[in-house]
C-alpha positions in Angstrom: -32.5 1.0 8.7 -29.2 2.5 6.9 -27.3 0.8 4.5 -24.5 -1.1 6.9 -21.0 -0.1 6.1 -21.9 -0.1 2.4 -19.1 2.2 1.9 -16.8 -0.1 3.6 -17.6 -3.0 1.9 -17.5 -1.4 -1.5 -13.7 -0.4 -0.2 -13.2 -4.0 1.0 -14.2 -5.2 -2.5 -12.0 -2.8 -4.3 -9.0 -3.6 -2.1 -9.6 -7.5 -2.3 -9.8 -7.2 -6.3 -6.4 -5.4 -6.2 -5.1 -8.1 -3.6 -6.3 -10.9 -6.2 -4.3 -9.0 -8.9 -1.2 -8.9 -6.9 -1.8 -12.6 -5.8 -1.9 -14.0 -9.1 1.2 -12.4 -10.1 2.8 -14.1 -7.1 1.5 -17.3 -7.3 2.8 -17.2 -11.3 6.0 -15.9 -10.4 6.9 -16.7 -7.0 4.8 -20.1 -6.2 4.5 -22.3 -9.2 8.0 -22.3 -10.5 9.1 -23.2 -7.1 7.1 -25.9 -6.2 7.6 -29.7 -7.4 5.5 -30.7 -10.6 3.0 -32.4 -8.5 2.1 -29.5 -6.4 2.0 -27.1 -9.5 -1.7 -27.7 -10.4 -3.7 -26.8 -7.7 -2.0 -23.1 -7.8 -2.8 -22.6 -11.4 -6.1 -23.8 -10.9 -6.2 -20.8 -7.9 -5.3 -18.4 -10.5 -8.3 -19.1 -12.7 -10.3 -18.2 -9.3 -8.9 -14.7 -8.8 -10.5 -12.6 -11.7 -13.4 -10.4 -10.4 -16.0 -12.7 -11.7 -15.1 -15.4 -9.6 -13.2 -14.0 -6.5 -16.0 -14.0 -4.2 -17.3 -17.7 -4.7 -16.9 -19.2 -1.7 -14.6 -21.7 -3.3 -12.0 -19.3 -3.6 -11.4 -18.9 0.1 -11.4 -22.5 0.6 -8.7 -22.9 -2.4 -6.6 -20.4 -0.8 -6.9 -22.1 2.4 -5.1 -25.0 1.0 -2.8 -23.1 -1.1 -1.6 -21.5 2.1 -1.2 -24.9 3.6 0.9 -26.3 1.0 2.9 -23.2 1.2 3.5 -23.8 4.6 4.7 -27.0 4.4 6.9 -26.4 1.6 8.2 -23.5 3.7 9.0 -25.6 6.8 10.6 -28.3 4.6 12.9 -25.3 2.9 14.0 -23.8 6.4 17.3 -24.8 8.0 17.6 -24.3 11.7 20.9 -24.0 13.5 21.5 -22.9 17.2 24.0 -20.1 17.6 26.3 -19.6 20.5 28.0 -16.1 21.5 31.6 -17.0 22.5 32.5 -13.1 23.0 33.9 -12.6 26.3 30.9 -10.2 27.3 28.5 -13.2 27.1 27.9 -14.8 30.1 25.2 -17.1 29.5 25.5 -20.5 28.0 22.3 -20.4 25.8 22.2 -19.7 22.3 19.4 -18.6 20.0 17.9 -20.2 16.9 18.9 -18.9 13.6 16.4 -19.8 10.9 17.5 -19.5 7.0 16.0 -20.2 3.8 17.2 -20.9 0.4 16.2 -18.9 -2.7 13.1 -20.7 -3.4 11.8 -21.0 0.2 12.2 -16.9 0.1 10.1 -16.8 -2.4 7.5 -19.0 -0.9 7.5 -17.1 1.9 7.1 -13.6 0.2 4.0 -15.5 -1.9 2.7 -16.9 1.2 2.3 -13.0 2.7 0.2 -12.0 -0.3 -1.9 -14.9 -0.2 -2.5 -14.6 3.6 -3.3 -10.9 2.9 -5.8 -11.8 0.3 -7.3 -14.6 2.5 -7.8 -11.7 5.1 -9.5 -9.4 2.8 -12.1 -12.1 1.6 -12.8 -13.3 5.1 -13.6 -9.8 6.1 -15.8 -9.3 3.2 -17.6 -12.3 4.3 -17.8 -11.0 7.8 -19.6 -8.0 6.8 -22.2 -9.7 4.5 -22.9 -12.1 7.6 -23.3 -9.0 9.7 -25.8 -7.3 7.0 -27.9 -10.7 6.9 -28.0 -10.7 10.8 -28.8 -7.4 11.2 -31.4 -7.4 8.6 -32.9 -10.5 9.7 -33.1 -9.0 13.3 -34.7 -5.4 12.0 -37.4 -7.4 10.3 -38.1 -9.4 13.5 -38.9 -6.2 15.4 
């Protein structure tokens, strides 16, 4: 049986290692300084998992999920919403739209969440490819 997506898997692993390096920087510069003192320990622990030797441990993906949840909560708390109405004479509707604004710290967290989500997606894709390989090897052995 040919080696399913081996070249693709190698490419995914290489890209995940690069994404982890970027996430490490984002955690250090955009996340840790913008969270409360109590929330900083976990992101600092996540940074220890982002090296190539530990990146593919199951715990890493779980800890990235937890970190994303923390960021999403902090972003929600730092987002201000206001309803804006168009009062120009050309506007014939009575409805407005919602404008969301962020302070500087929240903007940093939004940017960092994008990086964390990218790494999570890459690690999940690798897990999916490995699971696919295991299933196909088992199916091949049965026939």
